[in-house]
C-alpha positions as CSV (number, residue, x, y, z in Angstrom):
1,X,-106.1,-75.7,28.4
2,X,-102.8,-77.4,28.0
3,X,-100.4,-76.1,25.4
4,X,-98.4,-78.4,23.2
5,X,-94.6,-78.4,23.0
6,X,-94.9,-76.9,19.4
7,X,-97.0,-74.0,20.6
8,X,-94.6,-73.5,23.6
9,X,-91.7,-73.1,21.3
10,X,-93.4,-70.4,19.4
11,X,-94.4,-68.5,22.5
12,X,-90.8,-68.4,23.7
13,X,-90.0,-65.9,20.9
14,X,-92.0,-63.4,22.8
15,X,-90.0,-63.8,26.2
16,X,-89.1,-60.1,26.4
17,X,-92.7,-59.1,25.8
18,X,-94.2,-60.8,28.7
19,X,-95.7,-58.5,31.4
20,X,-95.4,-59.3,35.1
21,X,-98.4,-61.2,36.4
22,X,-100.6,-59.9,39.2
23,X,-99.9,-61.9,42.3
24,X,-101.6,-62.4,45.7
25,X,-99.6,-62.4,49.0
26,X,-100.0,-65.6,50.8
27,X,-98.5,-67.0,54.0
28,X,-97.0,-70.5,54.4
29,X,-95.9,-72.1,57.8
30,X,-92.1,-72.6,57.6
31,X,-89.6,-74.5,59.7
32,X,-88.8,-73.3,63.2
33,X,-91.9,-71.3,63.6
34,X,-91.1,-68.9,60.7
35,X,-94.0,-67.8,58.7
36,X,-92.9,-67.6,54.9
37,X,-94.4,-65.0,52.8
38,X,-95.0,-65.9,49.0
39,X,-96.5,-64.4,45.9
40,X,-99.1,-66.6,44.2
41,X,-100.3,-66.0,40.7
42,X,-103.3,-68.3,40.0
43,X,-103.9,-69.8,36.7
44,X,-106.1,-67.9,34.1
45,X,-109.7,-67.4,35.5
46,X,-111.8,-70.6,35.2
47,X,-108.9,-73.0,34.8
48,X,-109.1,-76.1,37.0
49,X,-106.7,-79.0,37.3
50,X,-103.9,-76.6,36.2
51,X,-100.3,-77.3,36.4
52,X,-98.4,-75.6,39.1
53,X,-94.8,-74.0,39.2
54,X,-92.7,-73.1,42.2
55,X,-90.2,-70.3,41.4
56,X,-87.0,-69.9,43.7
57,X,-85.2,-66.6,43.7
58,X,-81.5,-66.1,43.6
59,X,-79.1,-64.8,46.4
60,X,-80.4,-61.3,45.8
61,X,-83.8,-62.2,47.0
62,X,-87.4,-61.9,45.6
63,X,-87.6,-58.1,46.1
64,X,-85.4,-55.3,44.6
65,X,-87.0,-53.1,47.1
66,X,-90.4,-52.9,48.9
67,X,-93.1,-53.4,46.4
68,X,-90.8,-54.0,43.4
69,X,-90.2,-57.7,42.5
70,X,-86.9,-58.9,40.8
71,X,-87.3,-58.9,37.0
72,X,-86.6,-62.6,36.5
73,X,-89.3,-64.1,38.7
74,X,-91.7,-61.5,37.8
75,X,-91.2,-62.1,34.1
76,X,-91.2,-65.8,34.3
77,X,-94.5,-65.8,36.4
78,X,-96.2,-63.8,33.7
79,X,-95.1,-66.1,31.0
80,X,-96.1,-69.1,32.9
81,X,-99.5,-67.7,33.7
82,X,-100.2,-67.1,30.1
83,X,-99.5,-70.7,29.5
84,X,-102.0,-71.9,32.1
85,X,-99.9,-72.4,35.2
86,X,-100.5,-71.4,38.8
87,X,-97.3,-69.9,39.9
88,X,-95.8,-69.6,43.5
89,X,-92.8,-67.5,44.4
90,X,-91.7,-68.0,47.9
91,X,-89.5,-65.5,49.8
92,X,-86.9,-67.2,51.9
93,X,-85.2,-64.0,53.0
94,X,-87.7,-61.3,54.0
95,X,-89.4,-63.2,56.9
96,X,-86.0,-63.9,58.3
97,X,-84.8,-60.3,58.2
98,X,-82.3,-61.1,55.4
99,X,-82.0,-58.8,52.4
100,X,-79.4,-60.6,50.2
101,X,-76.8,-63.3,50.7
102,X,-74.7,-62.7,47.5
103,X,-71.9,-60.8,49.2
104,X,-71.6,-63.4,51.9
105,X,-69.4,-66.6,51.5
106,X,-71.5,-69.7,51.1
107,X,-70.5,-71.2,54.4
108,X,-71.4,-68.0,56.3
109,X,-74.8,-67.4,54.8
110,X,-77.6,-66.8,57.3
111,X,-79.9,-68.5,54.9
112,X,-78.4,-71.6,53.4
113,X,-79.5,-74.0,50.6
114,X,-80.6,-76.6,53.1
115,X,-83.0,-74.2,54.8
116,X,-84.2,-73.0,51.4
117,X,-84.9,-76.6,50.4
118,X,-87.0,-76.9,53.5
119,X,-88.9,-73.8,52.4
120,X,-89.3,-75.1,49.1
121,X,-90.9,-78.3,50.2
122,X,-93.4,-76.4,52.3
123,X,-94.3,-74.2,49.4
124,X,-94.7,-77.3,47.1
125,X,-97.2,-78.8,49.6
126,X,-99.1,-75.5,49.8
127,X,-99.3,-75.4,46.0
128,X,-100.4,-79.0,45.7
129,X,-103.3,-78.3,48.2
130,X,-104.9,-75.7,46.0
131,X,-108.2,-76.7,44.4
132,X,-107.4,-75.2,41.1
133,X,-104.0,-77.0,40.8
134,X,-103.5,-80.6,39.7
135,X,-101.3,-81.9,42.6
136,X,-99.8,-84.5,40.3
137,X,-98.4,-81.8,37.8
138,X,-96.1,-79.6,39.8
139,X,-92.6,-78.3,38.7
140,X,-89.9,-76.3,40.4
141,X,-87.5,-73.7,38.8
142,X,-84.8,-71.7,40.4
143,X,-81.9,-69.3,39.7
144,X,-78.4,-69.3,41.1
145,X,-78.7,-70.0,44.9
146,X,-82.4,-71.0,44.1
147,X,-81.1,-73.4,41.4
148,X,-78.8,-75.0,43.9
149,X,-81.8,-75.3,46.1
150,X,-83.7,-77.1,43.3
151,X,-80.8,-79.7,43.1
152,X,-80.9,-80.1,46.9
153,X,-84.7,-80.7,46.7
154,X,-84.2,-83.2,44.0
155,X,-81.9,-85.0,46.2
156,X,-84.8,-86.1,48.4
157,X,-86.8,-89.3,47.9
158,X,-90.3,-87.7,47.2
159,X,-90.3,-83.9,46.7
160,X,-93.7,-84.2,45.0
161,X,-92.7,-82.7,41.7
162,X,-92.8,-83.9,38.1
163,X,-90.0,-81.8,36.7
164,X,-87.3,-79.3,37.6
165,X,-85.2,-76.5,36.1
166,X,-82.0,-75.0,37.4
167,X,-80.5,-71.9,36.0
168,X,-76.7,-71.8,36.7
169,X,-76.6,-73.7,40.0
170,X,-73.6,-74.6,42.1
171,X,-73.2,-78.1,41.3
172,X,-69.8,-78.8,43.0
173,X,-71.4,-79.8,46.6
174,X,-73.3,-82.6,45.1
175,X,-70.3,-84.3,43.6
176,X,-69.0,-84.8,47.2
177,X,-72.0,-86.8,48.2
178,X,-71.3,-90.3,49.5
179,X,-73.9,-91.7,47.0
180,X,-74.2,-90.9,43.4
181,X,-76.4,-88.0,42.8
182,X,-79.6,-88.9,41.0
183,X,-82.4,-86.3,40.9
184,X,-85.9,-87.5,41.9
185,X,-87.5,-86.1,39.0
186,X,-86.5,-85.0,35.4
187,X,-84.2,-82.1,35.8
188,X,-82.8,-79.6,33.2
189,X,-79.7,-77.5,34.1
190,X,-79.0,-74.3,32.0
191,X,-75.5,-72.6,32.4
192,X,-73.1,-70.3,30.7
193,X,-69.6,-71.9,29.8
194,X,-67.9,-68.6,30.9
195,X,-69.5,-68.6,34.3
196,X,-66.8,-67.9,36.9
197,X,-69.4,-67.7,39.9
198,X,-70.9,-71.3,39.6
199,X,-68.7,-73.0,36.9
200,X,-70.3,-75.3,34.4
201,X,-67.8,-78.1,34.7
202,X,-69.1,-79.5,37.9
203,X,-72.6,-79.5,36.4
204,X,-71.2,-81.4,33.4
205,X,-69.6,-84.0,35.8
206,X,-72.7,-84.4,37.9
207,X,-74.8,-85.0,35.0
208,X,-72.6,-87.4,33.4
209,X,-71.9,-89.4,36.7
210,X,-75.6,-89.7,37.3
211,X,-76.1,-92.0,34.2
212,X,-79.6,-90.6,33.8
213,X,-81.1,-89.5,30.4
214,X,-83.7,-87.4,32.3
215,X,-80.9,-85.2,33.9
216,X,-79.8,-82.8,31.3
217,X,-77.4,-79.9,30.9
218,X,-77.5,-77.2,28.2
219,X,-74.5,-74.8,28.2
220,X,-73.9,-71.7,26.3
221,X,-70.4,-70.7,25.0
222,X,-69.0,-67.3,26.1
223,X,-72.1,-66.6,28.4
224,X,-71.8,-65.6,32.1
225,X,-73.8,-66.0,35.2
226,X,-77.1,-64.1,35.4
227,X,-77.4,-64.4,31.6
228,X,-81.3,-64.1,31.7
229,X,-81.4,-61.1,34.0
230,X,-82.8,-58.3,31.7
231,X,-81.1,-55.0,31.7
232,X,-77.8,-56.3,33.3
233,X,-74.8,-55.4,31.1
234,X,-71.8,-57.8,31.2
235,X,-69.5,-56.5,34.1
236,X,-67.4,-57.8,37.0
237,X,-68.9,-57.7,40.5
238,X,-66.1,-57.2,42.9
239,X,-68.4,-57.5,45.9
240,X,-69.0,-61.1,45.3
241,X,-66.5,-63.5,47.1
242,X,-65.3,-65.7,44.2
243,X,-64.5,-68.9,46.1
244,X,-62.6,-70.3,43.1
245,X,-60.4,-67.2,42.7
246,X,-60.5,-65.0,45.8
247,X,-60.4,-61.3,45.3
248,X,-61.3,-61.4,41.6
249,X,-64.9,-61.0,41.8
250,X,-67.3,-62.6,39.4
251,X,-68.6,-61.8,35.9
252,X,-72.4,-61.4,35.4
253,X,-74.4,-60.1,32.5
254,X,-77.5,-60.6,30.1
255,X,-77.2,-62.5,26.9
256,X,-80.4,-62.3,24.8
257,X,-79.6,-65.2,22.4
258,X,-78.9,-67.6,25.4
259,X,-82.1,-66.4,27.2
260,X,-84.3,-67.0,24.2
261,X,-83.0,-70.5,23.7
262,X,-83.1,-71.3,27.4
263,X,-86.6,-70.2,27.8
264,X,-87.8,-72.1,24.8
265,X,-86.2,-75.1,26.4
266,X,-87.9,-74.5,29.7
267,X,-91.2,-74.4,28.3
268,X,-90.7,-77.5,26.2
269,X,-89.2,-79.5,29.1
270,X,-92.1,-78.7,31.4
271,X,-94.6,-79.4,28.8
272,X,-93.1,-82.8,28.3
273,X,-93.2,-83.9,31.8
274,X,-96.5,-82.0,32.9
275,X,-98.5,-83.1,29.9
276,X,-101.5,-84.9,31.4
277,X,-101.6,-87.2,28.5
278,X,-97.8,-88.1,28.8
279,X,-97.1,-91.7,29.8
280,X,-94.2,-90.8,32.1
281,X,-91.8,-93.6,31.0
282,X,-89.4,-92.2,33.6
283,X,-91.4,-93.8,36.4
284,X,-90.8,-97.2,34.9
285,X,-87.0,-96.8,34.9
286,X,-86.1,-95.5,38.3
287,X,-87.3,-96.0,41.8
288,X,-86.5,-92.3,42.5
289,X,-89.7,-91.1,40.6
290,X,-92.0,-89.1,42.5
291,X,-95.2,-90.8,43.8
292,X,-98.2,-88.3,44.1
293,X,-99.3,-87.9,47.7
294,X,-103.1,-87.4,48.4
295,X,-103.6,-83.8,49.7
296,X,-106.5,-82.0,51.1
297,X,-107.6,-79.2,48.7
298,X,-108.1,-75.8,49.9
């Protein structure tokens, strides 16, 4: 069953009540012979031709400790499954022996955004091949480094997704591209205006320079990085190398009002672009629109 945008708005009021969904461990062939591990939450029993969502963890990784998934992807997976999605959460760190990369400068990270974008493409292809998933209705959502990965993935010609969401990505690198950045699918960026880890201004410039009405930014005044991470009080993390202001650390912390609004927008955005009855006028306006690729169902 597909949920209308109106119902999705109502559902978002219960964001904090959602329970983590039950996930199945799966393996996905990665680049360079690495076998990626992922958690797959299938759509509700009996659903066929369901929409699919790929979730990309932040620089802390998918797991808090063995057997305990990070709160954000776990909660989002539960919400999306309740709305009829099949949800895939790929782990880019564990199979490579990496626990986290937050405390490492971006240029020295053992798993960088480019590698994670390759992982994401492999994961999307796996999700599209599932018999219960409608391969023409796939979206991707990421947080922090995972959100930057979303922007990198959307810089390819045919990632095979209909919509994308990026929570507080680092937009600055994409302003340095030789060609104007224009995402390959409708993309929503959500960020805090007080974010001193991945500042919002480069994202505002990136969206403005794209000239695309399907590339949107929503920002929240006096809101910091990790604003939708439950249970995290606002505080300064001195262990994070602030590349804008070295030695000062970065400020992170939960904001319930921003989270409620952001999640409502996520569900509405994805409903708009993944609705099977939507005419997708986006495809008529740009050559970068994704073209569904036939896949062999598993």
